[in-house]
C-alpha positions as CSV (number, residue, x, y, z in Angstrom):
1,M,168.0,-79.8,-82.9
2,K,167.5,-82.1,-85.9
3,C,166.6,-80.6,-89.3
4,C,164.3,-82.5,-91.5
5,P,165.1,-83.1,-95.2
6,V,164.1,-80.4,-97.7
7,G,160.6,-81.0,-99.0
8,T,159.4,-82.8,-95.9
9,F,157.0,-81.5,-93.3
10,E,157.3,-83.9,-90.3
11,C,159.3,-81.3,-88.4
12,D,156.9,-78.4,-88.9
13,V,155.1,-76.9,-85.9
14,K,152.1,-74.7,-85.6
15,I,152.4,-71.0,-84.9
16,K,150.1,-70.3,-82.0
17,G,147.4,-67.6,-82.4
18,H,148.0,-66.9,-86.1
19,L,146.2,-68.0,-89.2
20,N,146.9,-67.6,-92.9
21,K,144.6,-65.7,-95.3
22,Q,142.4,-68.8,-95.7
23,G,141.9,-69.0,-92.0
24,K,144.1,-72.1,-91.6
25,P,146.9,-72.6,-89.1
26,I,150.4,-71.6,-90.0
27,Y,153.1,-74.3,-89.8
28,V,156.9,-73.6,-90.0
29,D,160.2,-75.4,-89.6
30,R,160.6,-76.3,-85.9
31,C,164.1,-74.9,-85.7
32,I,162.9,-71.3,-86.6
33,A,159.5,-71.5,-85.0
34,D,160.4,-69.3,-82.0
35,I,161.6,-66.4,-84.2
36,I,158.6,-66.7,-86.5
37,Q,156.3,-66.7,-83.4
38,A,158.0,-63.6,-82.0
39,L,157.9,-61.7,-85.2
40,N,154.1,-62.4,-85.7
41,D,153.3,-61.7,-82.1
42,G,155.2,-58.4,-82.4
43,G,153.0,-57.3,-85.4
44,I,155.6,-58.2,-88.1
45,S,153.7,-60.4,-90.5
46,T,155.6,-63.2,-92.2
47,V,154.4,-64.9,-95.4
48,A,157.0,-67.6,-96.0
49,S,160.0,-69.1,-94.3
50,C,162.6,-71.9,-94.6
51,C,165.3,-72.8,-92.1
52,G,167.7,-73.9,-94.9
53,H,167.9,-77.5,-93.6
54,K,171.6,-77.1,-93.0
55,K,172.2,-77.0,-96.7
56,R,171.8,-73.2,-97.3
57,N,171.0,-70.0,-95.4
58,G,167.4,-69.8,-94.1
59,V,165.0,-67.0,-95.2
60,I,162.0,-65.4,-93.6
61,S,159.8,-63.4,-96.1
62,L,157.9,-60.5,-94.5
63,R,154.5,-59.3,-95.8
64,D,156.0,-55.9,-96.6
65,G,158.4,-57.4,-99.1
66,R,161.6,-57.5,-97.0
67,E,163.4,-60.8,-96.4
68,L,165.4,-61.8,-93.3
69,I,168.4,-64.1,-94.2
70,L,169.3,-66.6,-91.4
71,K,173.0,-67.1,-91.6
72,E,174.3,-70.3,-90.1
73,E,177.6,-72.2,-90.4
74,I,176.8,-75.0,-92.8
75,V,178.6,-78.2,-92.0
């Protein structure tokens, strides 16, 4: 799956059934959307995320302050 350049949003997808604090849809990087959807559906609230765009490890920030690091072989 193609990663978009850092700072662009054309590859973002909407997380179904979840809104941010302002009541607006949540959009995330397409390549990690499935895991963000599953976490939120399972009651684990996420507040920020980035796939890393094949330049660094990705990160998912949870509402409780923890962070999940997404390790990937960077080529």
